[in-house]
C-alpha positions as a printed Julia matrix, in Angstrom:
220×3 Matrix{Float64}:
  3.17   -2.58   12.8
  3.91   -4.71    9.72
  1.06   -5.34    7.29
  1.84   -9.03    7.78
  1.11   -9.06   11.49
 -1.87  -11.09   12.7
 -2.31  -13.05    9.48
 -5.21  -15.5     9.22
 -4.01  -18.97   10.24
 -5.07  -20.47    6.92
 -2.76  -18.24    4.93
  0.31  -19.63    6.68
  3.49  -17.95    7.8
  6.3   -16.19    6.0
 10.1   -16.07    6.41
 10.72  -13.54    9.17
 14.21  -12.14    8.56
 15.66   -8.65    8.75
 15.59   -8.46    4.95
 11.99   -9.6     4.56
 10.76   -7.31    7.32
 12.54   -4.44    5.59
 11.09   -5.42    2.21
  7.53   -5.27    3.51
  8.15   -1.85    5.06
  9.9    -0.63    1.88
  7.11   -1.79   -0.43
  4.43   -0.4     1.89
  6.19    2.96    2.0
  6.44    3.34   -1.76
  3.35    1.53   -3.1
 -0.36    2.33   -3.12
 -2.37   -0.16   -1.08
 -3.71   -2.04   -4.1
 -0.17   -2.68   -5.36
  1.17   -3.68   -1.95
 -1.7    -6.13   -1.54
 -0.95   -7.65   -4.95
  2.71   -8.22   -4.16
  1.93   -9.85   -0.82
 -0.74  -12.11   -2.32
  1.76  -13.07   -5.01
  4.1   -14.51   -2.38
  1.43  -16.63   -0.72
  0.14  -17.85   -4.08
  3.66  -18.66   -5.26
  4.35  -20.66   -2.12
  1.03  -22.52   -2.43
  1.77  -23.33   -6.07
  5.2   -24.59   -5.01
  3.53  -26.99   -2.59
  1.15  -28.17   -5.32
  4.21  -28.96   -7.44
  5.84  -30.82   -4.53
  8.54  -28.18   -4.18
  9.89  -27.61   -0.68
 11.31  -24.39    0.76
 14.89  -24.89    1.87
 15.32  -27.8    -0.53
 14.05  -26.72   -3.95
 14.15  -22.96   -3.4
 15.11  -20.4    -0.78
 12.01  -18.93    0.87
 13.63  -15.62    1.79
 14.74  -15.12   -1.81
 11.26  -15.96   -3.11
  9.69  -13.57   -0.62
 11.9   -10.67   -1.71
 11.35  -11.46   -5.39
  7.56  -11.44   -5.03
  7.09   -8.57   -2.58
  9.47   -6.37   -4.62
  8.42   -7.55   -8.07
  6.46   -4.38   -8.95
  8.76   -1.81   -7.33
  9.48   -0.59  -10.87
  5.95    0.84  -10.96
  6.76    3.18   -8.06
  8.73    6.41   -7.92
 11.4     4.57   -5.92
 11.95    2.11   -8.76
 11.69    4.54  -11.67
 14.27    4.38  -14.44
 14.52    4.55  -18.25
 13.59    0.9   -18.9
 10.36   -1.08  -18.97
  9.06   -1.35  -15.43
 10.08   -4.99  -14.93
 13.73   -4.23  -15.66
 13.85   -1.06  -13.58
 12.24   -3.04  -10.77
 14.78   -5.84  -11.15
 17.7    -3.48  -10.68
 16.1    -1.87   -7.63
 15.08   -5.18   -6.05
 18.52   -6.73   -6.54
 20.17   -3.65   -5.03
 17.79   -3.84   -2.08
 18.72   -7.49   -1.55
 22.45   -6.75   -1.53
 21.96   -3.77    0.78
 20.21   -6.1     3.23
 22.85   -8.79    3.33
 21.77  -11.3     0.71
 24.41  -12.97   -1.4
 25.18  -11.99   -4.97
 23.69  -15.31   -6.09
 20.41  -14.57   -4.31
 20.35  -11.0    -5.66
 20.89  -12.35   -9.18
 17.96  -14.74   -8.75
 15.81  -11.84   -7.58
 16.87   -9.78  -10.6
 15.83  -12.6   -12.91
 12.52  -13.18  -11.14
 11.51   -9.52  -11.18
 12.67   -8.85  -14.73
 10.92  -11.95  -16.09
  7.77  -12.04  -13.97
  5.57  -11.04  -16.92
  7.46  -13.2   -19.44
  5.37  -16.27  -20.09
  7.27  -19.16  -21.6
 10.62  -17.83  -20.34
 10.5   -17.38  -16.56
  9.47  -21.01  -15.84
 12.68  -22.23  -17.47
 15.13  -19.91  -15.72
 15.2   -21.21  -12.12
 12.68  -22.12   -9.43
 12.44  -18.68   -7.81
 11.79  -17.02  -11.18
  9.24  -19.68  -12.08
  7.35  -19.39   -8.79
  7.32  -15.58   -8.87
  5.93  -15.74  -12.41
  3.28  -18.3   -11.44
  2.23  -16.32   -8.36
  1.97  -13.08  -10.3
 -0.04  -14.65  -13.11
 -2.38  -16.37  -10.68
 -3.17  -13.12   -8.92
 -3.39  -10.76  -11.89
 -5.03  -13.0   -14.51
 -5.99  -16.2   -12.61
 -3.47  -18.19  -14.65
 -3.0   -21.52  -12.87
 -5.2   -20.35  -10.0
 -6.43  -23.94   -9.55
 -2.99  -24.77   -8.1
 -3.48  -22.3    -5.24
 -5.0   -23.91   -2.17
 -8.54  -22.55   -1.82
 -8.08  -21.75    1.86
 -4.97  -19.7     1.02
 -6.8   -17.97   -1.82
 -9.75  -16.95    0.32
 -7.62  -15.9     3.3
 -5.29  -13.82    1.11
 -8.2   -11.96   -0.49
 -9.74  -11.28    2.9
 -6.5   -10.03    4.45
 -5.25   -8.17    1.35
 -8.26   -7.03   -0.77
 -8.01   -6.86   -4.55
 -8.96   -3.16   -4.8
 -9.49   -3.11   -8.58
 -5.93   -4.31   -9.22
 -6.17   -4.78  -12.97
 -7.51   -1.33  -13.83
 -5.22    0.42  -11.35
 -2.22   -1.52  -12.62
 -2.9    -0.67  -16.24
 -3.52    3.0   -15.49
 -0.19    3.31  -13.68
  1.71    1.49  -16.41
  0.2     3.68  -19.13
  0.95    6.82  -17.11
  4.61    5.8   -16.82
  4.96    5.36  -20.58
  3.11    8.62  -21.28
  5.66   10.37  -19.07
  8.71    8.43  -20.27
  8.33    6.73  -23.68
 11.61    4.83  -23.27
  9.71    2.53  -20.88
  7.71    1.1   -23.81
  8.94   -2.22  -25.24
  7.86   -3.55  -28.65
  5.69   -6.68  -28.87
  5.59   -7.16  -25.09
  3.07   -7.2   -22.25
  3.93   -3.54  -21.72
  3.15   -2.88  -25.38
 -0.16   -4.79  -25.23
 -1.37   -2.81  -22.22
 -0.33    0.5   -23.74
 -2.04   -0.22  -27.07
 -5.27   -1.17  -25.31
 -5.44    2.18  -23.54
 -3.68    4.33  -26.15
 -4.88    2.95  -29.5
 -3.57    6.04  -31.32
 -0.09    5.7   -29.83
  2.96    6.59  -31.95
  4.83    3.3   -31.51
  5.29    0.86  -34.41
  3.09   -2.24  -34.33
  3.73   -5.66  -35.79
  2.53   -4.63  -39.26
  4.91   -1.65  -39.23
  7.82   -3.79  -38.13
  7.13   -6.42  -40.79
  6.88   -3.72  -43.47
 10.15   -2.04  -42.44
 13.09   -2.5   -44.84
 15.67   -5.05  -43.7
 18.44   -2.59  -44.54
 18.6     1.14  -45.3
 17.73    2.2   -48.82
């Protein structure tokens, strides 16, 4: 049975297509429960924020595309989405491939790539396209309560009841740090990834802002 069966009425529905059904099963198979819950909440928050901004599914954005972008947005933190890049980029490649494998158009897959790759990029994602903006807003609302006042309170409460938080922030950071410990190429300078890693690995070997500023502009 899908984790989205028997949802509370207040949380609303979701786009039931072959691709979205497969995405839920795929994310559930490869993600710990706390991460799966986060990705699902992100969709419902993103859709609620869209409504608060007077954006309509089917007119201003495609709901199936938004669903795939949100439910798959952290697949780069799983073994299935692993690669040599920061987790958002690895996840973007895997999510876009998943979309194409399940019949979505190249245009939709490209939007999903953007949304997943940019979901942690404040100041950039909101200006790309609506799907990327909504995925970014939904993620930020769930992880850091950014813009949480735009999420309908009934949706917020129902989502937390149906998909518990399960110490998301600490679990998320621990997994991200573990990935970079195992594969340093996944670090990215002066980024969210960098900020998390420095918090938990203060003696890390990567150059910080002071080191980058002090570096010569050309070889001696």
